[in-house]
All heavy atoms as TSV, in Angstrom:
chain	resi	resn	atom	element	x	y	z
A	1	MET	N	N	16.013	12.448	-28.300
A	1	MET	CA	C	15.951	13.209	-27.060
A	1	MET	C	C	14.731	14.133	-27.045
A	1	MET	O	O	14.001	14.166	-26.072
A	1	MET	CB	C	17.243	14.021	-26.907
A	1	MET	CG	C	17.270	14.921	-25.727
A	1	MET	SD	S	17.826	14.052	-24.284
A	1	MET	CE	C	17.964	15.387	-23.158
A	2	ASN	N	N	14.489	14.861	-28.104
A	2	ASN	CA	C	13.357	15.782	-28.157
A	2	ASN	C	C	12.035	15.026	-28.126
A	2	ASN	O	O	11.050	15.519	-27.587
A	2	ASN	CB	C	13.429	16.664	-29.393
A	2	ASN	CG	C	14.541	17.697	-29.295
A	2	ASN	OD1	O	14.937	18.063	-28.192
A	2	ASN	ND2	N	15.035	18.141	-30.424
A	3	LYS	N	N	12.020	13.830	-28.724
A	3	LYS	CA	C	10.798	13.038	-28.733
A	3	LYS	C	C	10.450	12.586	-27.315
A	3	LYS	O	O	9.286	12.586	-26.929
A	3	LYS	CB	C	10.983	11.819	-29.635
A	3	LYS	CG	C	9.743	11.003	-29.814
A	3	LYS	CD	C	9.985	9.859	-30.777
A	3	LYS	CE	C	8.725	9.049	-30.963
A	3	LYS	NZ	N	8.936	7.920	-31.853
A	4	ASP	N	N	11.452	12.238	-26.519
A	4	ASP	CA	C	11.209	11.831	-25.138
A	4	ASP	C	C	10.656	12.984	-24.309
A	4	ASP	O	O	9.757	12.793	-23.492
A	4	ASP	CB	C	12.501	11.320	-24.503
A	4	ASP	CG	C	12.980	10.022	-25.126
A	4	ASP	OD1	O	12.133	9.294	-25.695
A	4	ASP	OD2	O	14.190	9.750	-25.045
A	5	ILE	N	N	11.180	14.160	-24.528
A	5	ILE	CA	C	10.698	15.338	-23.789
A	5	ILE	C	C	9.261	15.650	-24.177
A	5	ILE	O	O	8.424	15.935	-23.314
A	5	ILE	CB	C	11.619	16.551	-24.042
A	5	ILE	CG1	C	13.000	16.295	-23.433
A	5	ILE	CG2	C	11.008	17.819	-23.460
A	5	ILE	CD1	C	14.035	17.339	-23.780
A	6	LEU	N	N	8.962	15.572	-25.469
A	6	LEU	CA	C	7.603	15.835	-25.938
A	6	LEU	C	C	6.621	14.812	-25.373
A	6	LEU	O	O	5.529	15.177	-24.919
A	6	LEU	CB	C	7.554	15.836	-27.465
A	6	LEU	CG	C	6.217	16.171	-28.100
A	6	LEU	CD1	C	5.793	17.579	-27.711
A	6	LEU	CD2	C	6.290	16.033	-29.599
A	7	LEU	N	N	7.000	13.537	-25.358
A	7	LEU	CA	C	6.131	12.515	-24.781
A	7	LEU	C	C	5.922	12.734	-23.289
A	7	LEU	O	O	4.824	12.509	-22.764
A	7	LEU	CB	C	6.716	11.121	-25.037
A	7	LEU	CG	C	6.581	10.584	-26.455
A	7	LEU	CD1	C	7.319	9.258	-26.597
A	7	LEU	CD2	C	5.126	10.417	-26.825
A	8	SER	N	N	6.941	13.178	-22.605
A	8	SER	CA	C	6.831	13.463	-21.184
A	8	SER	C	C	5.870	14.623	-20.925
A	8	SER	O	O	5.051	14.574	-20.007
A	8	SER	CB	C	8.205	13.784	-20.611
A	8	SER	OG	O	8.120	14.133	-19.265
A	9	ILE	N	N	5.944	15.646	-21.744
A	9	ILE	CA	C	5.056	16.804	-21.599
A	9	ILE	C	C	3.611	16.416	-21.887
A	9	ILE	O	O	2.696	16.772	-21.139
A	9	ILE	CB	C	5.518	17.959	-22.507
A	9	ILE	CG1	C	6.840	18.529	-22.001
A	9	ILE	CG2	C	4.462	19.052	-22.579
A	9	ILE	CD1	C	7.487	19.521	-22.936
A	10	VAL	N	N	3.408	15.648	-22.959
A	10	VAL	CA	C	2.053	15.213	-23.305
A	10	VAL	C	C	1.492	14.306	-22.207
A	10	VAL	O	O	0.322	14.417	-21.823
A	10	VAL	CB	C	2.043	14.503	-24.682
A	10	VAL	CG1	C	0.714	13.819	-24.943
A	10	VAL	CG2	C	2.358	15.487	-25.784
A	11	GLY	N	N	2.324	13.423	-21.679
A	11	GLY	CA	C	1.888	12.560	-20.587
A	11	GLY	C	C	1.517	13.350	-19.349
A	11	GLY	O	O	0.529	13.046	-18.668
A	12	SER	N	N	2.286	14.370	-19.044
A	12	SER	CA	C	1.979	15.211	-17.886
A	12	SER	C	C	0.646	15.925	-18.053
A	12	SER	O	O	-0.166	15.984	-17.113
A	12	SER	CB	C	3.083	16.244	-17.677
A	12	SER	OG	O	4.282	15.619	-17.313
A	13	PHE	N	N	0.401	16.456	-19.243
A	13	PHE	CA	C	-0.887	17.112	-19.491
A	13	PHE	C	C	-2.033	16.119	-19.413
A	13	PHE	O	O	-3.109	16.429	-18.894
A	13	PHE	CB	C	-0.892	17.813	-20.851
A	13	PHE	CG	C	-0.237	19.158	-20.840
A	13	PHE	CD1	C	0.847	19.413	-21.656
A	13	PHE	CD2	C	-0.689	20.169	-20.024
A	13	PHE	CE1	C	1.470	20.646	-21.650
A	13	PHE	CE2	C	-0.089	21.417	-20.010
A	13	PHE	CZ	C	1.005	21.645	-20.833
A	14	GLY	N	N	-1.826	14.918	-19.910
A	14	GLY	CA	C	-2.863	13.886	-19.860
A	14	GLY	C	C	-3.217	13.499	-18.435
A	14	GLY	O	O	-4.397	13.418	-18.070
A	15	TRP	N	N	-2.203	13.270	-17.592
A	15	TRP	CA	C	-2.459	12.913	-16.195
A	15	TRP	C	C	-3.075	14.076	-15.430
A	15	TRP	O	O	-3.916	13.884	-14.548
A	15	TRP	CB	C	-1.182	12.450	-15.511
A	15	TRP	CG	C	-0.772	11.075	-15.948
A	15	TRP	CD1	C	0.322	10.748	-16.686
A	15	TRP	CD2	C	-1.470	9.853	-15.704
A	15	TRP	NE1	N	0.343	9.394	-16.900
A	15	TRP	CE2	C	-0.736	8.820	-16.305
A	15	TRP	CE3	C	-2.644	9.534	-15.027
A	15	TRP	CZ2	C	-1.143	7.486	-16.245
A	15	TRP	CZ3	C	-3.048	8.206	-14.970
A	15	TRP	CH2	C	-2.296	7.208	-15.579
A	16	THR	N	N	-2.672	15.293	-15.769
A	16	THR	CA	C	-3.264	16.462	-15.132
A	16	THR	C	C	-4.741	16.573	-15.482
A	16	THR	O	O	-5.589	16.831	-14.612
A	16	THR	CB	C	-2.529	17.744	-15.562
A	16	THR	OG1	O	-1.152	17.629	-15.190
A	16	THR	CG2	C	-3.133	18.968	-14.928
A	17	LEU	N	N	-5.070	16.376	-16.752
A	17	LEU	CA	C	-6.466	16.415	-17.182
A	17	LEU	C	C	-7.277	15.330	-16.480
A	17	LEU	O	O	-8.392	15.583	-16.020
A	17	LEU	CB	C	-6.554	16.261	-18.699
A	17	LEU	CG	C	-7.943	16.308	-19.310
A	17	LEU	CD1	C	-8.585	17.668	-19.065
A	17	LEU	CD2	C	-7.878	16.014	-20.794
A	18	LEU	N	N	-6.726	14.134	-16.379
A	18	LEU	CA	C	-7.416	13.058	-15.682
A	18	LEU	C	C	-7.644	13.420	-14.215
A	18	LEU	O	O	-8.725	13.189	-13.667
A	18	LEU	CB	C	-6.619	11.752	-15.787
A	18	LEU	CG	C	-7.226	10.558	-15.063
A	18	LEU	CD1	C	-8.540	10.160	-15.719
A	18	LEU	CD2	C	-6.243	9.408	-15.049
A	19	GLY	N	N	-6.656	13.994	-13.567
A	19	GLY	CA	C	-6.798	14.399	-12.172
A	19	GLY	C	C	-7.874	15.444	-11.981
A	19	GLY	O	O	-8.662	15.383	-11.027
A	20	VAL	N	N	-7.936	16.414	-12.873
A	20	VAL	CA	C	-8.959	17.466	-12.782
A	20	VAL	C	C	-10.355	16.874	-12.990
A	20	VAL	O	O	-11.298	17.226	-12.264
A	20	VAL	CB	C	-8.672	18.587	-13.807
A	20	VAL	CG1	C	-9.844	19.538	-13.929
A	20	VAL	CG2	C	-7.420	19.338	-13.421
A	21	ILE	N	N	-10.482	15.958	-13.929
A	21	ILE	CA	C	-11.780	15.320	-14.176
A	21	ILE	C	C	-12.227	14.515	-12.969
A	21	ILE	O	O	-13.378	14.605	-12.538
A	21	ILE	CB	C	-11.722	14.451	-15.446
A	21	ILE	CG1	C	-11.599	15.336	-16.678
A	21	ILE	CG2	C	-12.940	13.549	-15.556
A	21	ILE	CD1	C	-11.302	14.581	-17.956
A	22	VAL	N	N	-11.310	13.742	-12.385
A	22	VAL	CA	C	-11.654	12.946	-11.201
A	22	VAL	C	C	-12.023	13.867	-10.034
A	22	VAL	O	O	-12.978	13.588	-9.298
A	22	VAL	CB	C	-10.493	12.002	-10.831
A	22	VAL	CG1	C	-10.706	11.364	-9.478
A	22	VAL	CG2	C	-10.310	10.945	-11.906
A	23	LEU	N	N	-11.315	14.950	-9.863
A	23	LEU	CA	C	-11.629	15.903	-8.796
A	23	LEU	C	C	-13.010	16.527	-9.012
A	23	LEU	O	O	-13.799	16.654	-8.072
A	23	LEU	CB	C	-10.563	16.990	-8.729
A	23	LEU	CG	C	-10.691	18.020	-7.619
A	23	LEU	CD1	C	-10.585	17.352	-6.257
A	23	LEU	CD2	C	-9.610	19.070	-7.757
A	24	TYR	N	N	-13.329	16.884	-10.237
A	24	TYR	CA	C	-14.625	17.475	-10.555
A	24	TYR	C	C	-15.762	16.478	-10.313
A	24	TYR	O	O	-16.778	16.817	-9.698
A	24	TYR	CB	C	-14.638	17.962	-12.006
A	24	TYR	CG	C	-15.929	18.616	-12.416
A	24	TYR	CD1	C	-16.271	19.875	-11.946
A	24	TYR	CD2	C	-16.825	17.983	-13.267
A	24	TYR	CE1	C	-17.459	20.481	-12.310
A	24	TYR	CE2	C	-18.010	18.572	-13.635
A	24	TYR	CZ	C	-18.327	19.817	-13.155
A	24	TYR	OH	O	-19.507	20.415	-13.509
A	25	VAL	N	N	-15.576	15.243	-10.762
A	25	VAL	CA	C	-16.601	14.223	-10.562
A	25	VAL	C	C	-16.768	13.923	-9.073
A	25	VAL	O	O	-17.888	13.748	-8.588
A	25	VAL	CB	C	-16.262	12.946	-11.372
A	25	VAL	CG1	C	-17.165	11.787	-10.993
A	25	VAL	CG2	C	-16.359	13.221	-12.859
A	26	GLY	N	N	-15.680	13.880	-8.341
A	26	GLY	CA	C	-15.763	13.662	-6.897
A	26	GLY	C	C	-16.521	14.775	-6.196
A	26	GLY	O	O	-17.316	14.514	-5.278
A	27	THR	N	N	-16.289	16.001	-6.614
A	27	THR	CA	C	-17.013	17.136	-6.036
A	27	THR	C	C	-18.505	17.059	-6.353
A	27	THR	O	O	-19.343	17.304	-5.485
A	27	THR	CB	C	-16.431	18.458	-6.556
A	27	THR	OG1	O	-15.040	18.490	-6.282
A	27	THR	CG2	C	-17.077	19.651	-5.889
A	28	LEU	N	N	-18.838	16.695	-7.580
A	28	LEU	CA	C	-20.252	16.544	-7.944
A	28	LEU	C	C	-20.908	15.417	-7.153
A	28	LEU	O	O	-22.048	15.552	-6.693
A	28	LEU	CB	C	-20.390	16.272	-9.440
A	28	LEU	CG	C	-20.112	17.431	-10.377
A	28	LEU	CD1	C	-20.256	16.983	-11.829
A	28	LEU	CD2	C	-21.037	18.597	-10.099
A	29	LEU	N	N	-20.190	14.318	-6.982
A	29	LEU	CA	C	-20.725	13.200	-6.204
A	29	LEU	C	C	-20.951	13.615	-4.754
A	29	LEU	O	O	-21.983	13.287	-4.160
A	29	LEU	CB	C	-19.772	12.014	-6.282
A	29	LEU	CG	C	-20.180	10.759	-5.528
A	29	LEU	CD1	C	-21.467	10.190	-6.107
A	29	LEU	CD2	C	-19.069	9.731	-5.582
A	30	TRP	N	N	-20.009	14.345	-4.186
A	30	TRP	CA	C	-20.164	14.813	-2.811
A	30	TRP	C	C	-21.355	15.760	-2.701
A	30	TRP	O	O	-22.110	15.707	-1.725
A	30	TRP	CB	C	-18.886	15.503	-2.341
A	30	TRP	CG	C	-18.972	15.971	-0.934
A	30	TRP	CD1	C	-18.900	15.219	0.196
A	30	TRP	CD2	C	-19.166	17.311	-0.505
A	30	TRP	NE1	N	-19.027	16.010	1.293
A	30	TRP	CE2	C	-19.195	17.300	0.895
A	30	TRP	CE3	C	-19.313	18.521	-1.175
A	30	TRP	CZ2	C	-19.361	18.450	1.642
A	30	TRP	CZ3	C	-19.479	19.665	-0.430
A	30	TRP	CH2	C	-19.506	19.621	0.965
A	31	ASP	N	N	-21.563	16.619	-3.692
A	31	ASP	CA	C	-22.719	17.526	-3.693
A	31	ASP	C	C	-24.028	16.749	-3.701
A	31	ASP	O	O	-25.000	17.141	-3.059
A	31	ASP	CB	C	-22.674	18.456	-4.905
A	31	ASP	CG	C	-21.822	19.680	-4.677
A	31	ASP	OD1	O	-21.522	19.977	-3.509
A	31	ASP	OD2	O	-21.446	20.330	-5.668
A	32	ARG	N	N	-24.066	15.653	-4.438
A	32	ARG	CA	C	-25.307	14.866	-4.508
A	32	ARG	C	C	-25.557	14.076	-3.227
A	32	ARG	O	O	-26.705	13.859	-2.848
A	32	ARG	CB	C	-25.268	13.904	-5.691
A	32	ARG	CG	C	-25.416	14.602	-7.010
A	32	ARG	CD	C	-25.475	13.588	-8.132
A	32	ARG	NE	N	-25.531	14.263	-9.402
A	32	ARG	CZ	C	-26.639	14.386	-10.112
A	32	ARG	NH1	N	-27.750	13.863	-9.674
A	32	ARG	NH2	N	-26.611	15.007	-11.267
A	33	LEU	N	N	-24.488	13.623	-2.573
A	33	LEU	CA	C	-24.665	12.805	-1.371
A	33	LEU	C	C	-24.970	13.621	-0.125
A	33	LEU	O	O	-25.629	13.135	0.795
A	33	LEU	CB	C	-23.402	11.956	-1.128
A	33	LEU	CG	C	-23.121	10.875	-2.161
A	33	LEU	CD1	C	-21.809	10.191	-1.864
A	33	LEU	CD2	C	-24.259	9.868	-2.202
A	34	ASP	N	N	-24.513	14.845	-0.060
A	34	ASP	CA	C	-24.732	15.692	1.107
A	34	ASP	C	C	-26.010	16.512	0.899
A	34	ASP	O	O	-26.194	17.137	-0.141
A	34	ASP	CB	C	-23.539	16.627	1.301
A	34	ASP	CG	C	-23.455	17.185	2.697
A	34	ASP	OD1	O	-24.399	16.983	3.470
A	34	ASP	OD2	O	-22.435	17.813	3.012
A	35	PRO	N	N	-26.912	16.520	1.885
A	35	PRO	CA	C	-28.194	17.202	1.683
A	35	PRO	C	C	-28.110	18.728	1.667
A	35	PRO	O	O	-29.054	19.387	1.242
A	35	PRO	CB	C	-29.043	16.716	2.864
A	35	PRO	CG	C	-28.063	16.349	3.914
A	35	PRO	CD	C	-26.852	15.847	3.180
A	36	VAL	N	N	-27.008	19.301	2.117
A	36	VAL	CA	C	-26.882	20.758	2.173
A	36	VAL	C	C	-26.367	21.267	0.826
A	36	VAL	O	O	-25.434	20.715	0.253
A	36	VAL	CB	C	-25.911	21.178	3.298
A	36	VAL	CG1	C	-25.737	22.674	3.329
A	36	VAL	CG2	C	-26.393	20.661	4.636
A	37	ASN	N	N	-26.979	22.335	0.320
A	37	ASN	CA	C	-26.521	22.949	-0.923
A	37	ASN	C	C	-25.452	23.986	-0.562
A	37	ASN	O	O	-25.757	25.136	-0.248
A	37	ASN	CB	C	-27.689	23.609	-1.657
A	37	ASN	CG	C	-27.299	24.111	-3.023
A	37	ASN	OD1	O	-26.117	24.133	-3.378
A	37	ASN	ND2	N	-28.285	24.515	-3.793
A	38	TYR	N	N	-24.185	23.554	-0.607
A	38	TYR	CA	C	-23.098	24.417	-0.158
A	38	TYR	C	C	-22.852	25.589	-1.087
A	38	TYR	O	O	-22.474	26.668	-0.640
A	38	TYR	CB	C	-21.816	23.595	0.025
A	38	TYR	CG	C	-21.871	22.750	1.263
A	38	TYR	CD1	C	-22.271	21.430	1.213
A	38	TYR	CD2	C	-21.572	23.296	2.500
A	38	TYR	CE1	C	-22.346	20.667	2.351
A	38	TYR	CE2	C	-21.645	22.538	3.648
A	38	TYR	CZ	C	-22.033	21.219	3.569
A	38	TYR	OH	O	-22.114	20.479	4.713
A	39	ARG	N	N	-23.075	25.414	-2.349
A	39	ARG	CA	C	-22.870	26.527	-3.289
A	39	ARG	C	C	-23.847	27.663	-2.995
A	39	ARG	O	O	-23.485	28.835	-3.054
A	39	ARG	CB	C	-22.999	26.032	-4.720
A	39	ARG	CG	C	-21.924	25.033	-5.075
A	39	ARG	CD	C	-22.154	24.433	-6.448
A	39	ARG	NE	N	-21.383	23.244	-6.645
A	39	ARG	CZ	C	-20.166	23.207	-7.173
A	39	ARG	NH1	N	-19.592	24.306	-7.551
A	39	ARG	NH2	N	-19.538	22.059	-7.308
A	40	GLU	N	N	-25.071	27.308	-2.672
A	40	GLU	CA	C	-26.069	28.321	-2.327
A	40	GLU	C	C	-25.722	28.990	-0.994
A	40	GLU	O	O	-25.858	30.210	-0.845
A	40	GLU	CB	C	-27.439	27.662	-2.242
A	40	GLU	CG	C	-28.575	28.607	-1.985
A	40	GLU	CD	C	-29.908	27.884	-1.974
A	40	GLU	OE1	O	-30.247	27.266	-3.002
A	40	GLU	OE2	O	-30.585	27.950	-0.930
A	41	GLU	N	N	-25.277	28.198	-0.037
A	41	GLU	CA	C	-24.905	28.746	1.264
A	41	GLU	C	C	-23.695	29.679	1.152
A	41	GLU	O	O	-23.637	30.707	1.811
A	41	GLU	CB	C	-24.594	27.612	2.250
A	41	GLU	CG	C	-25.802	26.804	2.662
A	41	GLU	CD	C	-26.805	27.612	3.456
A	41	GLU	OE1	O	-26.391	28.465	4.260
A	41	GLU	OE2	O	-28.012	27.400	3.257
A	42	ILE	N	N	-22.753	29.319	0.309
A	42	ILE	CA	C	-21.581	30.178	0.107
A	42	ILE	C	C	-22.001	31.494	-0.545
A	42	ILE	O	O	-21.505	32.567	-0.197
A	42	ILE	CB	C	-20.505	29.435	-0.717
A	42	ILE	CG1	C	-19.933	28.275	0.103
A	42	ILE	CG2	C	-19.409	30.383	-1.156
A	42	ILE	CD1	C	-19.073	27.323	-0.687
A	43	ALA	N	N	-22.937	31.411	-1.492
A	43	ALA	CA	C	-23.424	32.629	-2.144
A	43	ALA	C	C	-24.126	33.557	-1.148
A	43	ALA	O	O	-24.100	34.773	-1.310
A	43	ALA	CB	C	-24.386	32.258	-3.276
A	44	LYS	N	N	-24.715	32.978	-0.104
A	44	LYS	CA	C	-25.368	33.779	0.939
A	44	LYS	C	C	-24.357	34.389	1.908
A	44	LYS	O	O	-24.715	35.219	2.728
A	44	LYS	CB	C	-26.345	32.917	1.736
A	44	LYS	CG	C	-27.563	32.469	0.980
A	44	LYS	CD	C	-28.429	31.607	1.889
A	44	LYS	CE	C	-29.600	31.024	1.163
A	44	LYS	NZ	N	-30.375	30.102	2.025
A	45	GLY	N	N	-23.107	33.933	1.840
A	45	GLY	CA	C	-22.085	34.472	2.722
A	45	GLY	C	C	-21.756	33.590	3.909
A	45	GLY	O	O	-21.134	34.042	4.867
A	46	ASN	N	N	-22.153	32.337	3.869
A	46	ASN	CA	C	-21.899	31.409	4.965
A	46	ASN	C	C	-20.439	30.946	4.910
A	46	ASN	O	O	-20.046	30.154	4.072
A	46	ASN	CB	C	-22.851	30.214	4.856
A	46	ASN	CG	C	-22.792	29.313	6.066
A	46	ASN	OD1	O	-21.856	29.355	6.845
A	46	ASN	ND2	N	-23.825	28.487	6.197
A	47	VAL	N	N	-19.625	31.452	5.826
A	47	VAL	CA	C	-18.192	31.158	5.832
A	47	VAL	C	C	-17.935	29.706	6.234
A	47	VAL	O	O	-17.024	29.055	5.710
A	47	VAL	CB	C	-17.447	32.125	6.769
A	47	VAL	CG1	C	-15.977	31.781	6.856
A	47	VAL	CG2	C	-17.633	33.555	6.299
A	48	ALA	N	N	-18.733	29.180	7.165
A	48	ALA	CA	C	-18.545	27.794	7.597
A	48	ALA	C	C	-18.759	26.822	6.434
A	48	ALA	O	O	-18.023	25.842	6.295
A	48	ALA	CB	C	-19.496	27.464	8.738
A	49	ALA	N	N	-19.756	27.094	5.612
A	49	ALA	CA	C	-19.997	26.246	4.447
A	49	ALA	C	C	-18.833	26.334	3.468
A	49	ALA	O	O	-18.428	25.330	2.877
A	49	ALA	CB	C	-21.300	26.656	3.764
A	50	ALA	N	N	-18.271	27.507	3.308
A	50	ALA	CA	C	-17.127	27.681	2.413
A	50	ALA	C	C	-15.907	26.920	2.919
A	50	ALA	O	O	-15.178	26.290	2.141
A	50	ALA	CB	C	-16.801	29.164	2.255
A	51	ILE	N	N	-15.690	26.951	4.226
A	51	ILE	CA	C	-14.550	26.234	4.801
A	51	ILE	C	C	-14.731	24.728	4.637
A	51	ILE	O	O	-13.793	24.014	4.281
A	51	ILE	CB	C	-14.368	26.620	6.280
A	51	ILE	CG1	C	-13.895	28.067	6.374
A	51	ILE	CG2	C	-13.393	25.686	6.977
A	51	ILE	CD1	C	-13.877	28.621	7.782
A	52	LYS	N	N	-15.942	24.230	4.870
A	52	LYS	CA	C	-16.185	22.794	4.711
A	52	LYS	C	C	-16.038	22.375	3.256
A	52	LYS	O	O	-15.452	21.330	2.957
A	52	LYS	CB	C	-17.570	22.424	5.228
A	52	LYS	CG	C	-17.808	20.929	5.184
A	52	LYS	CD	C	-19.089	20.517	5.846
A	52	LYS	CE	C	-19.252	19.011	5.774
A	52	LYS	NZ	N	-20.522	18.582	6.339
A	53	PHE	N	N	-16.543	23.172	2.340
A	53	PHE	CA	C	-16.424	22.858	0.912
A	53	PHE	C	C	-14.955	22.855	0.494
A	53	PHE	O	O	-14.516	21.988	-0.261
A	53	PHE	CB	C	-17.229	23.864	0.094
A	53	PHE	CG	C	-17.411	23.480	-1.338
A	53	PHE	CD1	C	-18.154	22.376	-1.683
A	53	PHE	CD2	C	-16.843	24.226	-2.351
A	53	PHE	CE1	C	-18.330	22.016	-2.996
A	53	PHE	CE2	C	-17.007	23.878	-3.667
A	53	PHE	CZ	C	-17.757	22.767	-3.997
A	54	ALA	N	N	-14.184	23.805	0.995
A	54	ALA	CA	C	-12.752	23.847	0.689
A	54	ALA	C	C	-12.044	22.627	1.263
A	54	ALA	O	O	-11.150	22.056	0.617
A	54	ALA	CB	C	-12.136	25.127	1.240
A	55	ALA	N	N	-12.427	22.208	2.460
A	55	ALA	CA	C	-11.823	21.023	3.067
A	55	ALA	C	C	-12.119	19.770	2.261
A	55	ALA	O	O	-11.251	18.904	2.091
A	55	ALA	CB	C	-12.328	20.860	4.497
A	56	VAL	N	N	-13.318	19.667	1.738
A	56	VAL	CA	C	-13.673	18.514	0.905
A	56	VAL	C	C	-12.856	18.523	-0.383
A	56	VAL	O	O	-12.334	17.489	-0.810
A	56	VAL	CB	C	-15.191	18.512	0.602
A	56	VAL	CG1	C	-15.542	17.509	-0.478
A	56	VAL	CG2	C	-15.964	18.210	1.862
A	57	ILE	N	N	-12.714	19.673	-1.007
A	57	ILE	CA	C	-11.940	19.758	-2.241
A	57	ILE	C	C	-10.475	19.412	-1.990
A	57	ILE	O	O	-9.860	18.674	-2.764
A	57	ILE	CB	C	-12.090	21.158	-2.871
A	57	ILE	CG1	C	-13.515	21.344	-3.397
A	57	ILE	CG2	C	-11.071	21.359	-3.993
A	57	ILE	CD1	C	-13.810	22.722	-3.896
A	58	ILE	N	N	-9.914	19.909	-0.899
A	58	ILE	CA	C	-8.517	19.597	-0.574
A	58	ILE	C	C	-8.357	18.108	-0.289
A	58	ILE	O	O	-7.378	17.484	-0.717
A	58	ILE	CB	C	-8.032	20.460	0.607
A	58	ILE	CG1	C	-7.920	21.916	0.159
A	58	ILE	CG2	C	-6.704	19.958	1.154
A	58	ILE	CD1	C	-7.685	22.891	1.279
A	59	SER	N	N	-9.310	17.519	0.405
A	59	SER	CA	C	-9.248	16.086	0.693
A	59	SER	C	C	-9.327	15.261	-0.584
A	59	SER	O	O	-8.578	14.290	-0.759
A	59	SER	CB	C	-10.382	15.686	1.629
A	59	SER	OG	O	-10.305	16.391	2.836
A	60	LEU	N	N	-10.230	15.626	-1.467
A	60	LEU	CA	C	-10.333	14.916	-2.746
A	60	LEU	C	C	-9.052	15.078	-3.562
A	60	LEU	O	O	-8.586	14.127	-4.203
A	60	LEU	CB	C	-11.532	15.429	-3.544
A	60	LEU	CG	C	-12.906	15.004	-3.051
A	60	LEU	CD1	C	-13.987	15.769	-3.813
A	60	LEU	CD2	C	-13.097	13.520	-3.212
A	61	ALA	N	N	-8.480	16.265	-3.535
A	61	ALA	CA	C	-7.235	16.498	-4.269
A	61	ALA	C	C	-6.100	15.643	-3.702
A	61	ALA	O	O	-5.287	15.103	-4.458
A	61	ALA	CB	C	-6.860	17.968	-4.219
A	62	ALA	N	N	-6.056	15.489	-2.386
A	62	ALA	CA	C	-5.019	14.650	-1.774
A	62	ALA	C	C	-5.183	13.195	-2.190
A	62	ALA	O	O	-4.191	12.497	-2.460
A	62	ALA	CB	C	-5.082	14.779	-0.255
A	63	ILE	N	N	-6.419	12.727	-2.276
A	63	ILE	CA	C	-6.668	11.356	-2.723
A	63	ILE	C	C	-6.252	11.183	-4.178
A	63	ILE	O	O	-5.610	10.187	-4.548
A	63	ILE	CB	C	-8.151	10.988	-2.510
A	63	ILE	CG1	C	-8.467	10.943	-1.025
A	63	ILE	CG2	C	-8.487	9.664	-3.184
A	63	ILE	CD1	C	-9.938	10.854	-0.711
A	64	VAL	N	N	-6.605	12.144	-5.027
A	64	VAL	CA	C	-6.237	12.067	-6.445
A	64	VAL	C	C	-4.731	12.055	-6.612
A	64	VAL	O	O	-4.180	11.263	-7.384
A	64	VAL	CB	C	-6.892	13.233	-7.242
A	64	VAL	CG1	C	-6.320	13.325	-8.641
A	64	VAL	CG2	C	-8.390	13.056	-7.303
A	65	VAL	N	N	-4.037	12.902	-5.882
A	65	VAL	CA	C	-2.572	12.946	-5.961
A	65	VAL	C	C	-1.969	11.623	-5.509
A	65	VAL	O	O	-1.050	11.097	-6.133
A	65	VAL	CB	C	-2.018	14.131	-5.139
A	65	VAL	CG1	C	-0.521	14.006	-4.945
A	65	VAL	CG2	C	-2.360	15.441	-5.803
A	66	ALA	N	N	-2.495	11.076	-4.428
A	66	ALA	CA	C	-1.969	9.803	-3.913
A	66	ALA	C	C	-2.181	8.673	-4.916
A	66	ALA	O	O	-1.295	7.825	-5.102
A	66	ALA	CB	C	-2.632	9.463	-2.589
A	67	VAL	N	N	-3.311	8.663	-5.581
A	67	VAL	CA	C	-3.590	7.607	-6.556
A	67	VAL	C	C	-2.740	7.784	-7.810
A	67	VAL	O	O	-2.196	6.806	-8.341
A	67	VAL	CB	C	-5.104	7.585	-6.898
A	67	VAL	CG1	C	-5.380	6.699	-8.095
A	67	VAL	CG2	C	-5.910	7.132	-5.698
A	68	LEU	N	N	-2.622	9.001	-8.286
A	68	LEU	CA	C	-1.893	9.230	-9.537
A	68	LEU	C	C	-0.382	9.112	-9.390
A	68	LEU	O	O	0.324	8.907	-10.379
A	68	LEU	CB	C	-2.256	10.593	-10.121
A	68	LEU	CG	C	-3.667	10.730	-10.671
A	68	LEU	CD1	C	-3.895	12.125	-11.215
A	68	LEU	CD2	C	-3.962	9.693	-11.744
A	69	THR	N	N	0.143	9.231	-8.186
A	69	THR	CA	C	1.597	9.141	-8.020
A	69	THR	C	C	2.065	7.736	-7.719
A	69	THR	O	O	3.261	7.502	-7.639
A	69	THR	CB	C	2.090	10.074	-6.896
A	69	THR	OG1	O	1.424	9.748	-5.683
A	69	THR	CG2	C	1.856	11.532	-7.265
A	70	THR	N	N	1.140	6.785	-7.538
A	70	THR	CA	C	1.576	5.407	-7.272
A	70	THR	C	C	1.751	4.627	-8.534
A	70	THR	O	O	1.330	4.928	-9.576
A	70	THR	CB	C	0.560	4.676	-6.361
A	70	THR	OG1	O	-0.716	4.691	-6.978
A	70	THR	CG2	C	0.519	5.308	-5.008
């Protein structure tokens, strides 16, 4: 019984790590494909750039969740 719980916990951490890596790589890919430097614009105080960047991250997270739960 304890071995099953431990394997479940390790598996959860593994899938979580994979999801974070895929989300990070997706964000980097989006940064390279879009000509606007959103990180620089956010540092300048551009709220619209921050909202768009947040929307992209949420969208990528939804895709990662959908893929990992199937």
